[in-house]
N, C-alpha and C positions, 0 to 999 in steps of 0.2 A: 374457463378462461372467461373473464369479465369481455363485456360486449363493448366497453371502451377501448379496449387492446386488440380488437380484432381490424380497426381501421387507423390510417395513420393521419393526419390531418390534411395530407394532399388528397386522399382518396374522399374523404368526407366533403371536400369542395368539388371534385369533380361530381360526385352525386349532386350536389348543390347545383352545380353549372347544368348538368345534364336535364333537372327539371325546369331550371330557367328558361332553357333552349327548348326545351319540347312543348312549353306552356306560350313561345312567342305568337304562335299562328292560332291557337285553340283559345275556346273560353273556359277549357276545363281545369280543373287543379289535381295535379299528382302528388302523392303522399307518401313517401316511402319510411316504412315503420320495421325496425328490427330489435326485437329482443332476444334474450339471452336463453329464457324458458317461460313457456307460458302458464306454468302451473307449478306446485311445489311438490305433488307427488309423495304424501307422507306414508299413504299405503305400501308403497315401495320399500320403505324402511323397515315397515314391518314384516313385511313378506320376505325380506334377506335375512331380517333377524330368525325368523321361525325357522326358516330353510337351513341355516348355518347351525341352530341349537337342533335340529334335526339328525341332520348328519351328523354332530356331535356324539349325540346320543347312541345313534346306530353303532357309531364307531367303537364306544363305550363297551357295548353289548359284544361286539364282534372280539375285541380285544378280550374281554372276559371271557370267553368260549374258545377263542383260538390261541391266543397269547396271553395265557394266565400270568406271566411275569408283568406284564404292563395293565394289567388288569386295576380297577378302581373299584373297590370294596365299600369304602364309607356313603352313604346315602346322601349325607349331606355335603361331600365332598363331590358326589356326581353332581346333585342340584348346582352346586357352586360353578361347575366346570358348563355345564349347560347353559346356564342363565349367563355366564360370562360371555359364551360363543354367540347367544343371542343378541347380546349388548354389542358385541363386536360385527355381527354380522349387519344390524343396523348401521351403524358408522359406517362401514365400508361401503355399503350399498348407498348411502347420504353423499359420500365423497368422491365416488367413482359412477359419473353419468354412464357409461357403458353398461355396466351391472343393473344401474337403477332402470335404464332405459329397457332391458329386456324383462325385466318384473312389471311393467304395466302394458295393458292392452295396447294394440294400435286405436281399437275404439276411444278408449281413454284417451289417448294422446291427441285424437283427432278433436273430440270433443272441447277439451282444455284449449287447444289451439283456437277453433273455430269462436269460442267464447271470448279468449284475449282480442284476437281481431276485431271481433264486433264493437268490444271494449275501448280499443286503441281509435277505431273509425268515430267513435262518441267522443271520445279525449280528446283528440286532434281535430276534432269539429269537421271532419272531411264533408259532412253533410250541410256545412254552411256556407254554401254558394249560390247565385242566384236561380240559378236553371239546374240547380241539383245535378253538378257535373263534377263530383268529385270522385276520384279513384285511389284508393289505399292498396299499397304495394308492400304486404306484410309476411316477415321472415322469422322463424323461431327456431334458433338452430338446435336446441337440445333435443326438439321433436323432430328435427328435419322435415320440416314444414314449410310450405310457401302457399300464401293464399293472398287472391287478386278480390278485392271487394268494391264494387261500383254503384253508385248511387243511383237512385233511380230514374232520373235524366237518361243516363248512359246506359244503364242495364236493360230497358224496355226495347233499345234498338240495337245492341249489339249481342253477338252469339256469345252464347257459353263458352264454345269450342274454342273463341279469341284468347279468353282467358287462361283457360285448359293450356293451350298451345305455350303461352308465355310462362306459364308455371313450370313446365315443364322446360323450357328454355333455362329459366335461373336456376333449378335444380341441377342441371347439367354443368352448368358452368361453377357451381357451389362446389360439385363433386370434383370438378377440375382444379379448385382452389383459387377460382377468377370471379370472386364475389361480387368485386366492383363494376367489372366488366359485364357480369349478368343483370344486375341491378340496372347500370346505364343502358344495356341493350333492352330492357323491358320498360324502361322510362320512356325511351325514345319510340317504342312502340305501341305505349299507351298514345302519345301524341299523335302517331300515324291515324291510329284508329279514330282517335276523336277528331282529325280534319278528315279522313274519308268518310265518315258520319253526318260531317256539316256542322259541325261545334265551334264554329270559325269565330276568331279575336273580331270584336267589334271595337269603336272609337270609344266606347264609355266602360270598356272593359277594364277592371284592375285586379292587381295580384290579390286575392282573396286569403289567400295562407301563404306561408312560410313555404320557401324551396328547400330547407336542408334537411339529412337526414334524422328522423327521430330515434333514440336508443333508450334503451331501458334495460335495467336487469332481470 
């Protein structure tokens, strides 16, 4: 599914309003970023191709041994059938996210998501605030991953368990099909945490980063 199709214009406006409201009393900046996937995972396509080619070759051997009437005896034809199966396996793996995800290790998914989140942190200039009080809320749908990255002005005074609890809440909402509600709750909680930690809005504060949801394929 395209990332743009996941949200209606009303939902995007709700997220933008949530950010604006959360930042009314604090000096921090909250940046929500959603992506469809964090990596291409080409290795999964190769694995899918190899697996289907292997199964096909085993099937040819079994037919030759137990079902002679369906046996393939021509070596060139065997090669063509196995090769075609390998190509089809790669195409199917590429087209079906469920299969592709099963052919990638969790460590690989975590690493790719972390890297993409850190890239988004830089691209969206979450670090570019006077007091280094930016927070990135990052969701990558293919990997089923949620990450919250806080700039050093916040991370040095906020315990990691706060972000872990927030991540878990978002994940639960996503599983329930309430993505927008989950991100609204997270944004609201970010505002509460910064307020509790004393990151209060001052007279000369300006909105340093835009409030809308960033999306990318």
